[in-house]
TIMAR-535166 format. One record per atom (N, C-alpha, C): x, y, z negated. Coordinates in steps of 0.001 Angstrom, whole numbers, plus 500000, padded with zeros to 6 digits. Atoms other than C-alpha are relative to their C-alpha. Layout:
XYZ ...
end
This chain:
501257498707499995 286368925314759683 499813500410501248 500531499896498432 284756926293762677 499930501485499773 500056498678499899 284601929755763688 498629500410500948 501129499883499145 281379931196765154 499726501447500565 500274498922499918 280627934138767225 498442500196500565 501434500298499229 276997935328767931 500238501450501015 499928499094498517 276813937201771291 498648500499500041 501531499645499514 273653939219772071 500109501728499674 500998498654500219 271569942609771696 499666500549498580 500524499667501659 269862944120768700 499489499125499196 500554501282500992 268188941008768098 500887499392499259 499059500953500856 271041939460766867 501348501121499316 499474499055501132 272701943002765300 498937500271498930 500971500003501237 269415943030763223 499458501320499864 500757498373499897 267905946314764599 498453500020499622 499136498561500361 266579948536762910 500354499760498474 499589500373501664 267713947098759562 501279499855500009 498429499971500187 271404946675760257 500275498183499968 499424501276500203 273561943597760105 499385498850498860 500489500617501389 272676942200756702 498640499229500208 501387500913500273 269052941356757564 499914498747501435 500195500639498957 269997939593760943 500049498279499451 499735500884499876 269712936029761721 501822499359499815 498894500408499576 273436936039761964 500840499980498644 499753499954501149 273736936917758251 499676498108499366 500374501293500620 271941933465757423 501390499124500049 498988500703499786 274562931527759008 501131500285498968 498704500020500552 277621933262757279 499809499610498392 500336500202501444 275683932733753995 499747498804499588 500866501293500147 274778929119754225 501037498950500719 498867500957499258 278210927691755979 501205500328499538 498876499276500128 281691927822755409 500880500672500863 499521499401498822 282040929012758880 500589501618500048 499843498736499366 283547932381759754 499071500402500931 501627499387498815 280614934362761337 499935501304500483 499294498461499497 281506937458763623 498243500355500800 501107499335499338 277940939478764612 500424500926500915 500074499048498806 278825940690768082 498607500372500826 501157499109499556 275417942249768563 500117501154500306 499798498559499751 275254945544770194 498236500156500406 501570499525499334 271618947249770706 500614500259501546 500291499685498460 270406947667774091 500867499089500741 499823500893499034 272750944969775596 499542499157500880 500630500752499380 271930943412778449 501156498882500430 499189501217499919 273322940080779727 501604500191500838 498925499713499318 275589941876782095 500945500804499056 499302499936501107 276954943666779160 500512499197499037 499565500973500571 277561940880777423 501590499118500911 498848500777498852 279689939325780357 501353500725499956 499135498732500220 281597942404780325 500995500044498838 499125499614501291 282579942392777020 500722498351499213 499808501583500648 283063938353776412 501271499765499444 498558500395500538 287077938543776394 500359500675498473 499505499364501572 287254941350773484 499190499577499026 501100500248500964 283948940321771652 500175498220499347 500066501540500466 284165936561771705 501261499327500292 498811500270499802 287655935321773074 501319500588499145 499108499322501049 289585937784770836 499920499582498831 500115500829501535 288186935663767695 500340498733499775 499248501323500417 289594932261768702 498587499309499414 500827500718500648 285870930748767898 499925498553500243 499917501452499385 285089927231767886 498742500106500684 501511499554499385 281307928258768870 499392501495500230 500718498637500133 279116931054770052 499270499690500672 501697499933499803 275550931555770254 499743501205500963 500646499184499103 274366933312773127 498983500487500221 501053499614500626 271382935388772443 499607501324501136 500445498882499202 270409937745775516 498415499793500740 500941500504498694 267865938230778468 498841501388499307 501356498869500507 265108940909776670 500472501031500824 499775498599499748 266849943975777785 500391500063501240 499992500007498566 267303942876781043 498995500161500865 501024500045499684 264023941900781504 499357502045499806 500335498587500285 262965945644780202 500676500704500948 499143499236499470 265508947115782530 499566499644501797 500479499833498621 263787945141785730 500862499250500524 498609500744499233 267135942951786142 499289498819500429 500658501585499302 266473939910788830 500193499226499052 499634501213500923 265904936700787228 501299499655500619 498734500275499464 268603935763789413 501261500367499247 499148499286500811 270758937859787846 500375499690498536 499687500173501526 270115937146784406 500499498582499551 499136501986499880 270602933163784788 501413500107500207 498492500232499222 273835933872786775 500679500613498965 499080499696501087 274899935796783784 499892498957498816 499814501192501230 273936933230780646 500693498836500717 499341500632499721 275390930920782927 501396499881499963 498231499325500111 279005932780783304 499951499734498656 499948500033501304 278786932995779677 499976498809499813 499796501540500463 278481929461778871 500951499502500531 498836500233499167 280978928635781571 501309500188499471 498742499065500663 283627931186780202 500350499262499022 500172500776500899 282888929664776971 500985498624499935 499559501235500085 283353926132777651 501458499759500974 498644500023499400 286486926874779979 501057500092498888 498997499795500915 287910928216777146 499943499016498304 500292500864500917 287130925313774780 499174500329498665 500750499483500470 284285927118773310 498649499140499912 501369500493499745 280988925367772569 499230500787499861 500639499217499601 278341927242773992 498777499780499070 501474500099500676 274793927634771581 498978500788500714 501021499521499258 271810928579773737 499076500806498816 501282499495500912 269542930824771618 498728500655501182 501590499926498675 265836931147773402 499511501551499386 500525498642500413 264833934834773461 498754500197499192 501089499896500719 262123936027770858 498886500383500535 501586499638498825 258571936766772225 500003501805500036 500280498641499438 257701939901773757 498427500411500289 501080499796500268 254667941294772939 499152501134500902 500650499070498743 253503942889776385 500183498977501042 500027501285499360 252364940311778486 501025499934501842 498795500422499070 254468941066781866 501085499763499841 499231500198500640 257369941701779993 500891498216499311 500317501338500214 256635938031778283 499976498928501121 500058501205498561 255683936465781682 502076499746500297 498634500556499617 259408937019782873 500755500084499352 499038500616501210 261133936340779649 499668498346499603 500865501173499916 259032933108779531 501107499285500811 499298500514498805 260824932312782828 501427499386499614 498449500432500442 264299932737781557 500202499375498677 500331501726500663 263421930575778416 500056498814500537 500463501264499349 262243928078780162 501229499564500722 498689500354499743 265616928121782439 501158499700499350 499324500241500812 267726928325779491 499695498573499240 499994501485500715 266124925476777627 500239498773501182 500039501410498767 266530923057781245 501483500091499897 498883499723499689 269916924580781582 501068499319498588 499819500765501089 270968923704777967 499938498574500107 500516501416500419 269118920281778092 501345499183500773 498878500700499064 271514919131781283 501025500556499977 498779500149500118 274387920227780211 500878499823498303 499558500880501248 274328918594776711 500479501396498985 499852499108500708 274205921963774971 498879500097498713 500778499526501674 272755922914771246 498896501323500584 501025498594499937 269754925623771237 499280499859499122 500628499565501085 268477927341768747 498719500679500520 501131499729499246 264679927913769490 499432501084498900 500206498662501201 264280931566767830 498580500383500392 501400499568499600 260812931981769975 499165499372499212 501191500426501029 259059929099768074 499735500418498600 499889499303501333 260354931033764699 498611501033500201 501140498673500683 257058933754765388 498711499580500416 501406501055500022 254198930943765887 499412499395499042 500790500801501065 251699929673763371 500101498585500871 500042501392499023 251481926028764369 498690499919500404 501216500198499654 247842926665765602 500423500710501369 499364499969498843 250432928315768544 499341501755499942 500194498547500510 249236932006767503 501332500788499304 498814499019499933 251806934844767751 500114500506498393 500003499613501194 252633936044764005 500372501527499986 499413498530499630 252560939864764831 500256500342498742 499557499475501141 253403940251761182 501892500140500150 498713500291500068 257103938993762577 500419500993500920 499463499201498920 257138941834764886 499787501193499846 500325498460500613 257871945376764160 499691500930501022 500534499062498587 257082947021767797 499889499308500919 500655500844498421 256039944223770438 501309499517500240 498596500743499633 260094942988770395 501122499969499016 498922500155500941 262242943693767435 499164499227499011 500695500781501342 261615941297764188 500042501362498720 499991499677501239 260546942471761203 501047499410498796 499194501065500851 262449941394757892 499510498429500307 500720501858500094 260147938407757790 500587499186501333 499496501060498674 261034937656761470 501330499442499836 498738500387500096 264441937669760992 500290498728499019 499904501597500995 264001935118757916 499618499119500668 500628501220499708 261687933184759784 501039499539501870 498980500518499198 264342933054762888 501337499142499299 499179500976501003 266863931815760160 499708498887499946 500433501434500320 264850929004759183 499960498967501240 499513500986499046 264897927511762641 501404499514500818 498691500461499589 268685926906762786 500205499280499301 499474501644500549 269883923504762335 501720500482500044 498798499491500413 273351924805760665 501018498845500409 499204500979499894 274403921077761619 500869500195501451 499271499573498405 275491922272765537 500898500711499960 498520499382500350 278258923861763996 500993499227499451 499412501148500429 279787920781762455 501657499567501138 
end
């Protein structure tokens, strides 16, 4: 049996509804894997890196879903620092025999923030592809087939509504954890 740590920020935790509403609960309820929600509201990728040992390694998981970057953008962290942190998280996982799964950050309904976050998303997708890592495209869950943002999936321009969290759950291919 696999065990999965989901490492992230408020969108991993399930803000403002709590962990029961999170996409992490979908994984827990639809697999036989042990699943740990290690999302902390307000976390940046630097915060996630600082707590990696106690929040990921302590659980001895087979997989870690790395989902972050939005708070870094809000706090105006540099692109280079954000991607360095995400690379470090993935490499630290691999060094410890843990398969990293990369989560693509959800949309930000503010043009400048979204432009910066889009660049992070593009880097994550390319890094994962180049390193044969699974990706969960949480971003695409927020759009209609026509390409329009489903605004009813965003509560405050950044955090998902209950329906947004449900849409995030629907894009998870659970076979990546087998």
